[in-house]
N, CA, C and O of each residue as an XYZ file, in Angstrom:
880
protein
N     113.363    140.666    108.852
C     112.528    139.577    109.460
C     111.174    140.054    109.661
O     110.985    141.147    110.194
N     110.146    139.262    109.245
C     108.835    139.745    109.474
C     108.439    139.876    110.848
O     108.935    139.156    111.715
N     107.590    140.737    111.094
C     107.138    141.074    112.571
C     105.695    140.426    112.776
O     104.720    140.946    112.234
N     105.580    139.358    113.514
C     104.240    138.681    113.700
C     103.435    139.334    114.600
O     103.887    139.848    115.623
N     101.966    139.354    114.210
C     100.986    139.806    115.053
C      99.694    139.030    114.838
O      99.592    138.205    113.930
N      98.721    139.306    115.679
C      97.536    138.490    115.558
C      96.468    138.815    116.631
O      96.702    139.591    117.557
N      95.299    138.192    116.464
C      94.281    138.467    117.456
C      94.673    138.154    118.832
O      95.504    137.255    118.966
N      94.198    138.767    119.930
C      94.625    138.599    121.284
C      93.222    138.562    122.179
O      92.215    139.157    121.794
N      93.259    137.906    123.240
C      92.106    137.801    124.259
C      92.828    138.077    125.534
O      93.823    137.400    125.792
N      92.418    139.025    126.373
C      93.133    139.382    127.659
C      92.510    138.490    128.719
O      91.439    137.902    128.567
N      93.251    138.440    129.776
C      92.866    137.525    130.875
C      91.422    137.802    131.282
O      91.035    138.970    131.318
N      90.539    136.717    131.614
C      89.221    136.821    131.865
C      89.171    137.400    133.272
O      88.108    137.937    133.582
N      90.146    137.377    134.169
C      90.216    137.962    135.474
C      89.904    139.595    135.440
O      89.296    140.230    136.302
N      90.464    140.084    134.255
C      90.385    141.482    134.046
C      91.611    142.209    134.693
O      91.778    143.424    134.593
N      92.446    141.376    135.357
C      93.803    141.932    135.952
C      95.049    141.639    134.775
O      94.875    141.250    133.621
N      96.296    141.944    135.425
C      97.362    141.687    134.595
C      97.408    140.146    134.234
O      96.757    139.359    134.921
N      98.117    139.735    133.234
C      98.388    138.550    132.775
C      99.518    137.747    133.641
O     100.642    138.211    133.835
N      99.096    136.543    134.111
C     100.255    135.741    134.879
C     100.694    134.553    133.974
O     101.593    133.821    134.389
N     100.113    134.311    132.755
C     100.519    133.380    131.916
C     100.218    133.806    130.622
O      99.286    134.603    130.511
N     100.909    133.383    129.454
C     100.579    133.693    128.088
C     100.593    132.473    127.446
O     101.558    131.712    127.515
N      99.314    132.173    126.656
C      99.192    131.063    125.805
C      99.215    131.490    124.376
O      98.365    132.270    123.948
N     100.215    130.975    123.585
C     100.491    131.223    122.188
C      99.856    130.195    121.318
O     100.291    129.044    121.316
N      98.823    130.565    120.563
C      98.219    129.671    119.582
C      98.807    129.648    118.300
O      98.905    130.759    117.779
N      99.284    128.556    117.556
C      99.843    128.559    116.304
C      98.973    127.772    115.355
O      98.824    126.558    115.496
N      98.360    128.506    114.322
C      97.420    127.797    113.474
C      98.093    126.962    112.370
O      99.308    126.884    112.189
N      97.174    126.379    111.691
C      97.710    125.356    110.557
C      97.669    126.029    109.282
O      97.274    127.190    109.173
N      98.106    125.259    108.228
C      98.268    125.730    106.861
C      97.010    126.129    106.286
O      96.009    125.413    106.332
N      97.054    127.409    105.676
C      95.738    127.725    104.990
C      94.658    128.479    105.980
O      93.572    128.848    105.533
N      95.032    128.683    107.358
C      94.323    129.467    108.106
C      95.027    130.678    108.733
O      96.076    131.071    108.223
N      94.543    131.258    109.750
C      95.214    132.393    110.275
C      94.848    132.478    111.776
O      94.221    131.542    112.273
N      95.204    133.543    112.527
C      95.153    133.585    113.984
C      93.550    133.474    114.315
O      93.198    132.824    115.300
N      92.721    134.030    113.590
C      91.322    133.950    114.037
C      90.774    132.423    113.999
O      89.698    132.091    114.496
N      91.623    131.584    113.371
C      91.126    130.135    113.407
C      91.194    129.446    114.673
O      90.383    128.571    114.978
N      92.297    129.882    115.538
C      92.479    129.376    116.781
C      92.150    130.223    118.140
O      92.096    129.738    119.270
N      91.953    131.510    117.809
C      91.855    132.396    119.065
C      90.534    131.931    119.690
O      90.393    132.241    120.873
N      89.652    131.320    119.174
C      88.313    130.912    119.954
C      88.716    129.949    120.971
O      87.906    129.768    121.880
N      89.833    129.282    120.996
C      90.346    128.409    122.037
C      90.293    129.171    123.143
O      89.894    128.592    124.153
N      90.617    130.444    123.249
C      90.684    131.304    124.347
C      89.373    131.214    125.315
O      89.416    131.134    126.543
N      88.211    131.244    124.514
C      87.045    131.232    125.210
C      86.718    129.771    125.845
O      85.899    129.718    126.762
N      87.253    128.760    125.443
C      87.039    127.344    125.937
C      87.933    127.214    127.094
O      87.568    126.495    128.024
N      89.054    127.818    127.147
C      90.009    127.596    128.197
C      90.119    128.695    129.245
O      90.658    128.446    130.323
N      89.613    129.943    128.962
C      89.743    131.082    129.879
C      89.108    130.863    131.244
O      89.601    131.298    132.284
N      88.014    130.179    131.175
C      87.369    129.803    132.681
C      88.424    128.960    133.515
O      88.506    129.228    134.714
N      89.142    128.085    133.055
C      90.093    127.383    133.747
C      91.569    128.127    133.858
O      92.478    127.743    134.594
N      91.610    129.112    133.096
C      92.956    129.915    133.171
C      92.703    131.369    133.160
O      93.137    132.089    132.261
N      91.936    131.848    134.251
C      91.412    133.333    134.201
C      92.536    134.304    134.241
O      92.281    135.467    133.927
N      93.786    133.970    134.598
C      94.876    134.958    134.560
C      95.744    134.830    133.197
O      96.797    135.459    133.094
N      95.314    134.072    132.248
C      96.180    133.764    131.124
C      95.667    134.819    129.932
O      94.474    135.007    129.690
N      96.616    135.386    129.325
C      96.388    136.176    128.102
C      96.621    135.138    126.958
O      97.518    134.296    127.015
N      95.801    135.251    125.980
C      95.839    134.398    124.770
C      96.307    135.198    123.512
O      95.923    136.364    123.418
N      97.001    134.738    122.665
C      97.379    135.513    121.382
C      97.600    134.271    120.286
O      98.185    133.210    120.503
N      97.023    134.666    119.164
C      97.224    133.706    118.005
C      97.832    134.539    116.751
O      97.087    135.029    115.901
N      99.139    134.651    116.707
C      99.781    135.347    115.548
C      99.488    134.580    114.247
O      99.372    133.363    114.108
N      99.390    135.581    113.299
C      99.095    135.002    111.921
C     100.408    134.706    111.221
O     101.295    135.559    111.268
N     100.592    133.619    110.606
C     101.744    133.221    109.987
C     102.172    134.165    108.961
O     101.341    134.898    108.425
N     103.567    134.205    108.608
C     104.097    135.400    107.862
C     103.870    135.313    106.331
O     104.122    136.275    105.604
N     103.409    134.186    105.878
C     103.308    134.146    104.313
C     101.875    133.791    103.965
O     101.173    133.052    104.654
N     101.505    134.373    102.850
C     100.239    133.924    102.143
C     100.471    132.433    101.795
O     101.553    131.979    101.426
N      99.270    131.690    101.964
C      99.333    130.375    101.704
C      99.528    130.108    100.142
O      98.815    130.691     99.324
N     100.474    129.246     99.778
C     100.717    129.137     98.357
C     100.089    127.796     97.885
O     100.510    127.280     96.849
N      99.191    127.267     98.538
C      98.278    126.034     98.167
C      96.892    126.481     98.058
O      96.122    125.653     97.572
N      96.362    127.713     98.435
C      95.076    128.036     98.536
C      94.955    129.552     98.221
O      95.955    130.253     98.376
N      93.837    130.078     97.806
C      93.601    131.612     97.508
C      93.329    132.200     98.800
O      92.864    133.339     98.757
N      93.514    131.676     99.960
C      93.311    132.365    101.172
C      94.040    131.680    102.321
O      94.485    130.541    102.179
N      94.172    132.388    103.501
C      94.906    131.817    104.665
C      96.467    132.140    104.395
O      96.877    132.710    103.384
N      97.286    131.674    105.485
C      98.499    132.007    105.866
C      99.262    130.625    106.002
O      98.654    129.576    106.211
N     100.643    130.700    105.868
C     101.412    129.444    106.097
C     102.690    129.971    106.876
O     103.065    131.142    106.817
N     103.286    129.029    107.575
C     104.382    129.360    108.404
C     105.713    129.070    107.363
O     106.815    129.615    107.426
N     105.303    128.154    106.499
C     106.304    127.864    105.338
C     105.719    126.962    104.311
O     104.733    126.283    104.599
N     106.267    126.910    103.122
C     105.643    126.087    102.070
C     105.590    124.642    102.494
O     106.500    124.134    103.149
N     104.565    124.017    102.131
C     104.398    122.617    102.126
C     104.262    121.922    100.779
O     103.954    120.733    100.689
N     104.509    122.734     99.703
C     104.462    122.074     98.467
C     105.443    120.923     98.235
O     105.162    119.876     97.651
N     106.540    121.221     98.724
C     107.577    120.144     98.826
C     107.520    119.520    100.279
O     107.837    120.257    101.213
N     107.169    118.319    100.518
C     107.061    117.885    101.797
C     108.173    116.795    102.157
O     108.028    115.984    103.071
N     109.254    116.864    101.369
C     110.430    115.860    101.756
C     110.873    116.421    103.140
O     110.696    117.605    103.427
N     111.494    115.471    104.042
C     111.931    115.965    105.346
C     112.787    117.045    105.356
O     112.655    117.941    106.191
N     113.830    117.058    104.340
C     114.824    118.251    104.327
C     114.133    119.651    104.059
O     114.477    120.698    104.607
N     113.231    119.534    103.246
C     112.543    120.841    103.007
C     111.650    121.504    103.977
O     111.528    122.720    104.117
N     110.942    120.433    104.734
C     110.187    120.697    105.859
C     110.974    121.222    107.011
O     110.624    122.173    107.710
N     112.024    120.552    107.144
C     113.004    121.056    108.312
C     113.513    122.506    108.061
O     113.562    123.403    108.903
N     113.902    122.580    106.683
C     114.348    124.017    106.329
C     113.388    125.074    106.522
O     113.727    126.182    106.937
N     112.173    124.762    106.228
C     110.973    125.664    106.357
C     110.827    126.064    107.934
O     110.655    127.239    108.260
N     110.900    125.109    108.794
C     110.786    125.428    110.141
C     111.894    126.122    110.730
O     111.717    126.968    111.606
N     113.181    125.769    110.237
C     114.299    126.657    110.632
C     114.249    128.160    110.132
O     114.743    129.047    110.828
N     113.667    128.424    108.959
C     113.456    129.661    108.436
C     112.340    130.363    109.167
O     112.399    131.588    109.273
N     111.249    129.642    109.718
C     110.164    130.272    110.279
C     110.328    130.596    111.737
O     109.582    131.407    112.286
N     111.295    129.973    112.372
C     111.544    129.875    113.688
C     112.012    131.426    114.254
O     111.402    131.857    115.233
N     112.996    132.190    113.698
C     113.398    133.429    114.153
C     112.234    134.319    114.448
O     112.181    134.916    115.523
N     111.239    134.442    113.484
C     110.282    135.475    113.591
C     109.340    135.092    114.846
O     108.803    135.996    115.484
N     109.144    133.695    115.198
C     108.434    133.265    116.101
C     109.148    133.518    117.498
O     108.557    134.007    118.462
N     110.398    133.157    117.504
C     111.160    133.481    118.774
C     110.967    135.042    119.179
O     110.650    135.397    120.314
N     111.189    135.878    118.150
C     111.065    137.289    118.453
C     109.731    137.752    118.767
O     109.583    138.708    119.528
N     108.687    137.117    118.210
C     107.338    137.325    118.744
C     107.129    136.869    120.249
O     106.433    137.562    120.990
N     107.692    135.778    120.674
C     107.594    135.281    121.966
C     108.312    136.256    122.891
O     107.749    136.687    123.897
N     109.381    136.558    122.600
C     110.137    137.545    123.525
C     109.443    138.935    123.605
O     109.568    139.630    124.613
N     108.758    139.306    122.599
C     107.908    140.658    122.726
C     106.785    140.470    123.563
O     106.527    141.355    124.379
N     105.971    139.313    123.484
C     104.968    138.975    124.309
C     105.264    138.783    125.730
O     104.542    139.205    126.633
N     106.317    138.153    125.889
C     106.856    137.951    127.444
C     107.105    139.486    128.067
O     106.613    139.871    129.128
N     107.898    140.220    127.265
C     108.257    141.603    127.615
C     106.975    142.491    127.832
O     106.896    143.312    128.746
N     106.052    142.273    126.979
C     104.624    143.046    127.087
C     103.989    142.739    128.418
O     103.387    143.609    129.047
N     104.130    141.452    128.864
C     103.362    141.100    130.222
C     104.481    141.133    131.397
O     104.156    140.842    132.548
N     105.722    141.474    131.086
C     106.619    141.350    132.105
C     106.612    139.966    132.808
O     106.562    139.853    134.033
N     106.663    138.997    132.007
C     106.760    137.559    132.402
C     107.898    136.903    131.982
O     108.530    137.316    131.010
N     108.292    135.742    132.725
C     109.480    135.016    132.365
C     109.026    133.739    131.389
O     107.846    133.392    131.349
N     109.889    133.178    130.733
C     109.566    132.013    129.730
C     108.730    130.889    130.383
O     107.977    130.154    129.744
N     108.922    130.827    131.635
C     108.260    129.733    132.390
C     106.581    129.891    132.547
O     105.799    129.024    132.938
N     106.301    131.167    132.151
C     104.843    131.639    132.210
C     104.209    131.514    130.773
O     103.062    131.907    130.563
N     104.978    130.963    129.808
C     104.567    130.867    128.375
C     104.127    129.327    128.198
O     104.622    128.368    128.790
N     103.129    129.306    127.291
C     102.746    127.830    126.733
C     102.543    127.984    125.343
O     101.955    128.986    124.935
N     102.987    127.051    124.504
C     102.796    126.926    123.166
C     101.660    125.842    122.883
O     101.598    124.732    123.411
N     100.861    126.322    122.040
C      99.770    125.347    121.513
C      99.816    125.471    119.910
O      99.763    126.569    119.356
N      99.911    124.349    119.263
C      99.894    124.265    117.837
C      98.965    123.297    117.228
O      98.721    122.214    117.761
N      98.438    123.689    116.095
C      97.566    122.748    115.364
C      98.128    122.452    114.015
O      98.353    123.405    113.269
N      98.383    121.219    113.614
C      98.758    120.835    112.198
C     100.248    121.484    111.977
O     101.162    121.233    112.762
N     100.397    122.254    110.955
C     101.597    122.849    110.688
C     102.217    123.698    111.942
O     103.424    123.763    112.176
N     101.186    124.342    112.713
C     101.614    125.117    113.913
C     102.005    124.116    114.948
O     102.725    124.526    115.858
N     101.645    122.888    114.943
C     102.203    121.970    115.986
C     103.631    121.637    115.592
O     104.494    121.478    116.455
N     103.875    121.536    114.343
C     105.336    121.225    113.953
C     106.120    122.445    114.482
O     107.202    122.234    115.030
N     105.680    123.640    114.364
C     106.397    124.835    114.832
C     106.558    124.867    116.179
O     107.671    125.100    116.650
N     105.548    124.652    116.917
C     105.543    124.677    118.352
C     106.508    123.688    118.968
O     107.210    124.016    119.925
N     106.550    122.496    118.438
C     107.559    121.419    118.970
C     108.999    122.002    118.537
O     109.938    122.072    119.330
N     109.072    122.419    117.177
C     110.482    122.576    116.991
C     111.127    123.936    117.641
O     112.333    124.104    117.823
N     110.225    124.751    117.915
C     110.779    126.045    118.547
C     110.738    125.710    120.061
O     111.772    125.953    120.683
N     109.683    125.184    120.746
C     109.751    125.256    122.130
C     110.793    124.219    122.816
O     111.169    124.326    123.983
N     111.165    123.297    122.005
C     112.299    122.481    122.543
C     113.641    122.866    122.459
O     114.559    122.322    123.073
N     113.760    123.982    121.553
C     114.973    124.624    121.480
C     115.224    125.882    122.142
O     116.220    126.569    121.914
N     114.323    126.176    122.955
C     114.388    127.550    123.669
C     115.362    127.498    124.803
O     115.417    126.436    125.423
N     116.099    128.433    125.149
C     117.056    128.395    126.145
C     116.521    128.191    127.555
O     117.103    127.527    128.413
N     115.318    128.845    127.723
C     114.522    128.620    128.958
C     113.156    128.147    128.290
O     112.486    128.890    127.573
N     112.827    126.890    128.585
C     111.724    126.407    128.012
C     110.294    126.795    128.316
O     110.148    127.304    129.427
N     109.249    126.673    127.602
C     107.942    127.003    128.111
C     107.458    126.050    129.050
O     107.970    124.942    129.206
N     106.348    126.534    129.756
C     105.725    125.636    130.807
C     105.090    124.363    130.210
O     105.019    123.299    130.824
N     104.656    124.558    129.016
C     104.097    123.375    128.321
C     103.969    123.423    126.866
O     103.807    124.534    126.361
N     104.012    122.484    126.179
C     103.789    122.417    124.654
C     102.484    121.432    124.341
O     102.415    120.267    124.734
N     101.588    122.031    123.656
C     100.450    121.141    123.209
C     100.505    121.131    121.713
O     100.575    122.158    121.039
N     100.466    119.823    121.194
C     100.540    119.672    119.802
C      99.220    118.813    119.379
O      98.988    117.661    119.746
N      98.428    119.591    118.555
C      97.186    118.835    118.072
C      97.460    118.446    116.462
O      97.905    119.263    115.655
N      97.172    117.287    116.188
C      97.061    116.967    114.825
C      98.436    117.217    113.916
O      98.407    117.575    112.738
N      99.442    117.003    114.555
C     100.694    117.470    113.835
C     101.814    116.363    113.844
O     101.606    115.150    113.794
N     102.903    116.919    113.909
C     104.169    115.970    113.687
C     105.441    116.525    114.338
O     105.468    117.724    114.616
N     106.527    115.723    114.609
C     107.640    116.182    115.126
C     108.669    116.020    114.134
O     109.017    114.900    113.761
N     109.223    117.192    113.641
C     110.112    117.216    112.481
C     111.554    117.107    112.903
O     111.880    117.651    113.958
N     112.493    116.430    112.153
C     113.773    116.328    112.662
C     114.085    115.946    114.145
O     114.738    116.634    114.930
N     113.515    114.746    114.395
C     113.625    114.136    115.637
C     115.170    113.732    116.067
O     115.614    113.740    117.215
N     115.786    113.424    115.012
C     117.273    113.095    115.134
C     118.204    114.236    115.632
O     119.321    113.985    116.084
N     117.673    115.589    115.526
C     118.402    116.765    115.993
C     118.297    116.990    117.400
O     119.129    117.700    117.965
N     117.344    116.450    118.027
C     117.083    116.727    119.382
C     118.042    116.506    120.324
O     118.083    117.211    121.332
N     118.993    115.425    120.094
C     120.037    115.043    121.116
C     121.009    116.125    121.190
O     121.644    116.254    122.237
N     121.222    116.971    120.152
C     122.173    118.122    120.056
C     121.444    119.366    120.343
O     121.993    120.235    121.021
N     120.270    119.524    119.892
C     119.674    120.925    119.853
C     118.654    121.110    120.931
O     118.317    122.254    121.233
N     118.201    120.202    121.459
C     117.013    120.280    122.525
C     117.635    120.993    123.607
O     118.559    120.396    124.159
N     117.291    122.312    124.101
C     117.801    123.001    125.253
C     116.727    122.881    126.443
O     117.088    123.031    127.610
N     115.496    122.627    126.128
C     114.491    122.413    127.010
C     113.651    121.328    126.872
O     113.453    120.909    125.732
N     113.023    120.697    127.976
C     112.319    119.490    127.990
C     111.022    119.784    128.621
O     110.831    119.118    129.639
N     110.157    120.526    128.326
C     108.907    120.983    128.810
C     107.904    119.717    128.635
O     108.074    118.899    127.731
N     106.959    119.633    129.474
C     106.029    118.402    129.320
C     105.293    118.888    127.956
O     105.071    120.046    127.601
N     105.027    117.859    127.395
C     104.342    117.825    125.929
C     103.041    117.049    126.048
O     103.014    115.958    126.618
N     101.874    117.656    125.467
C     100.734    116.847    125.265
C     100.409    116.707    123.752
O     100.231    117.729    123.088
N     100.331    115.551    123.220
C     100.014    115.312    121.908
C      98.582    114.737    121.807
O      98.201    113.773    122.470
N      97.834    115.405    120.929
C      96.510    115.052    120.618
C      96.231    114.795    119.290
O      96.591    115.676    118.510
N      95.600    113.671    118.752
C      95.377    113.350    117.284
C      94.117    112.538    117.186
O      93.734    111.766    118.065
N      93.465    112.783    115.981
C      92.374    111.934    115.674
C      92.844    110.745    114.944
O      93.723    110.846    114.088
N      92.263    109.557    115.265
C      92.604    108.417    114.586
C      92.102    108.273    113.014
O      92.551    107.483    112.184
N      91.059    109.240    112.830
C      90.586    109.257    111.399
C      91.208    110.389    110.628
O      90.720    110.706    109.543
N      92.197    110.985    111.090
C      92.843    112.225    110.421
C      93.197    111.880    109.040
O      94.019    111.007    108.764
N      92.571    112.570    108.195
C      92.898    112.264    106.758
C      93.977    113.244    106.081
O      94.318    113.072    104.911
N      94.460    114.209    106.817
C      95.455    115.103    106.409
C      96.894    114.794    106.999
O      97.924    114.685    106.333
N      96.772    114.673    108.364
C      98.156    114.167    108.950
C      97.808    112.918    109.674
O      97.064    112.971    110.653
N      98.273    111.864    109.274
C      97.961    110.602    109.914
C      98.411    110.562    111.481
O      99.377    111.173    111.937
N      97.525    109.727    112.213
C      97.842    109.652    113.582
C      99.203    109.160    113.951
O      99.772    109.421    115.011
N      99.744    108.317    112.837
C     101.057    107.560    113.098
C     102.020    108.725    113.242
O     103.019    108.507    113.927
N     101.868    109.979    112.681
C     102.917    110.871    112.948
C     103.154    111.386    114.370
O     104.265    111.704    114.793
N     101.939    111.443    115.119
C     102.001    111.616    116.618
C     102.480    110.430    117.356
O     103.090    110.608    118.410
N     102.279    109.317    116.940
C     102.751    108.075    117.534
C     104.230    108.077    117.493
O     104.881    107.845    118.512
N     104.864    108.367    116.191
C     106.240    108.599    116.082
C     106.784    109.662    116.818
O     107.935    109.543    117.237
N     106.072    110.790    117.067
C     106.617    111.858    117.717
C     106.637    111.440    119.290
O     107.578    111.788    120.002
N     105.679    110.768    119.733
C     105.596    110.400    121.093
C     106.813    109.525    121.439
O     107.445    109.703    122.481
N     107.126    108.576    120.542
C     108.306    107.717    120.787
C     109.647    108.318    120.805
O     110.533    108.017    121.604
N     109.741    109.307    119.739
C     110.947    110.188    119.709
C     111.198    111.073    120.837
O     112.317    111.198    121.334
N     110.015    111.774    121.301
C     110.181    112.647    122.535
C     110.655    111.836    123.757
O     111.562    112.207    124.504
N     109.952    110.690    123.889
C     110.403    109.866    125.052
C     111.845    109.434    125.050
O     112.494    109.441    126.096
N     112.378    109.046    123.859
C     113.664    108.716    123.679
C     114.592    109.936    124.088
O     115.620    109.760    124.741
N     114.197    111.090    123.697
C     114.942    112.387    124.001
C     114.857    112.792    125.324
O     115.396    113.848    125.655
N     114.180    112.019    126.242
C     113.898    112.563    127.629
C     112.935    113.682    127.925
O     113.020    114.388    128.929
N     111.974    113.807    126.951
C     110.982    114.803    127.096
C     109.711    114.154    127.603
O     109.274    113.177    126.994
N     109.046    114.649    128.734
C     107.916    114.141    129.290
C     106.650    114.234    128.315
O     106.305    115.335    127.886
N     106.088    113.279    128.034
C     104.974    113.308    126.921
C     103.834    112.613    127.326
O     103.915    111.541    127.925
N     102.668    113.203    127.011
C     101.370    112.424    127.216
C     100.676    112.416    125.773
O     100.828    113.382    125.026
N     100.058    111.517    125.470
C      99.400    111.378    124.120
C      97.910    110.968    124.261
O      97.577    110.087    125.053
N      97.025    111.622    123.480
C      95.713    111.138    123.590
C      95.269    111.011    122.078
O      95.411    111.942    121.286
N      94.731    109.812    121.744
C      94.263    109.551    120.455
C      92.762    109.269    120.326
O      92.230    108.387    121.000
N      92.110    109.998    119.487
C      90.691    110.096    119.540
C      90.112    109.221    118.345
O      90.242    109.499    117.153
N      89.449    108.114    118.869
C      88.829    107.388    117.805
C      87.754    108.000    116.962
O      86.853    108.573    117.574
N      87.702    107.970    115.606
C      86.757    108.599    114.734
C      86.976    109.945    114.433
O      86.273    110.538    113.615
N      87.937    110.491    115.057
C      88.102    112.130    114.900
C      89.155    112.387    113.656
O      90.254    111.854    113.508
N      88.576    113.256    112.891
C      89.413    113.683    111.637
C      90.425    114.729    112.157
O      90.954    114.728    113.269
N      90.602    115.623    111.159
C      91.789    116.689    111.276
C      91.123    117.896    112.086
O      90.770    118.925    111.509
N      90.984    117.715    113.368
C      90.389    118.762    114.127
C      90.620    118.491    115.675
O      91.451    117.657    116.034
N      89.897    119.184    116.537
C      89.917    119.153    117.995
C      88.526    118.950    118.490
O      87.588    119.641    118.091
N      88.403    117.969    119.388
C      87.152    117.677    119.999
C      87.008    118.032    121.317
O      87.959    118.667    121.773
N      86.118    117.810    122.041
C      85.813    118.187    123.414
C      86.858    117.688    124.387
O      87.450    118.357    125.234
N      86.986    116.396    124.121
C      88.106    115.698    124.974
C      89.433    116.174    124.801
O      90.197    116.174    125.766
N      89.825    116.607    123.605
C      91.150    117.199    123.258
C      91.230    118.503    124.056
O      92.202    118.758    124.767
N      90.162    119.332    123.916
C      90.098    120.576    124.635
C      90.302    120.299    126.103
O      91.104    120.967    126.755
N      89.656    119.414    126.586
C      89.705    119.154    128.198
C      91.183    118.716    128.648
O      91.792    119.146    129.627
N      91.624    117.766    127.718
C      93.101    117.409    127.959
C      93.945    118.592    127.899
O      94.846    118.717    128.729
N      93.747    119.476    127.000
C      94.649    120.576    126.733
C      94.607    121.473    127.957
O      95.681    121.872    128.407
N      93.430    121.840    128.558
C      93.283    122.672    129.596
C      94.015    122.004    130.933
O      94.692    122.743    131.647
N      93.884    120.730    131.228
C      94.516    120.065    132.242
C      96.092    120.163    132.029
O      96.843    120.402    132.975
N      96.541    119.967    130.742
C      98.009    120.154    130.516
C      98.453    121.530    130.827
O      99.484    121.676    131.483
N      97.783    122.538    130.426
C      98.209    123.900    130.730
C      98.063    124.223    132.054
O      98.997    124.894    132.493
N      97.073    123.925    132.933
C      97.070    124.227    134.262
C      98.116    123.484    134.980
O      98.712    124.052    135.895
N      98.411    122.225    134.647
C      99.610    121.535    135.158
C     100.869    122.220    135.029
O     101.636    122.483    135.955
N     101.044    122.521    133.657
C     102.274    123.138    133.256
C     102.664    124.575    134.066
O     103.806    124.878    134.413
N     101.514    125.342    134.273
C     101.664    126.559    134.993
C     101.543    126.429    136.499
O     101.410    127.401    137.242
N     101.604    125.042    136.944
C     101.710    124.830    138.395
C     100.275    125.077    139.083
O     100.248    125.395    140.272
N      99.142    124.943    138.386
C      97.987    125.123    139.046
C      97.220    123.763    139.327
O      97.459    122.767    138.644
N      96.376    123.756    140.263
C      95.744    122.333    140.576
C      95.009    121.917    139.517
O      94.642    122.730    138.669
N      94.724    120.692    139.440
C      93.821    120.105    138.447
C      92.249    120.741    138.573
O      91.802    121.194    139.626
N      91.618    120.693    137.494
C      90.303    121.297    137.623
C      89.296    120.040    138.019
O      88.095    120.243    138.197
């Protein structure tokens, strides 16, 4: 099994981490693509450590970047199989990060963008002790029909999606929102008019609020 690693940002407080925020990048990117979110959120999460692991495989659809699994075949069965194959390495990474900081799973939050959102939702909902929150940007919920049997955790989920997303249609987050509610997962969704496949200031602000709430902190 591949051992994941990637760029880290320590707590802005300068002290020990009391929370860990794991940032999962999208297809064709790597950890450096999302680690800058730490700078956006650190003022509101001064005791959080941020880490953005690089996906285990070179991207097979571009001459650069990484992938959690291949998306050349996007049929539901192949995407689900890719997620199931990618999950063990991420589970092991999350365990190592929590051990590194001597923290419980409740001090962990997962943030995913695009393909990373798929992995964050798939993994976070199946953890024996769920994370404090899952944030999914511009992504999708894969294999929603399996949640009734496989979901072990129901942490609060925030979905953020641009209405003008040309890569992953916003309809995928709308479908995810409905499926999560049906599975008893508390979910909030924010749809941004005119936004493409990206994250804007409103999405960042909503993410910070969701993280603070998940970690039991007062609203900003």
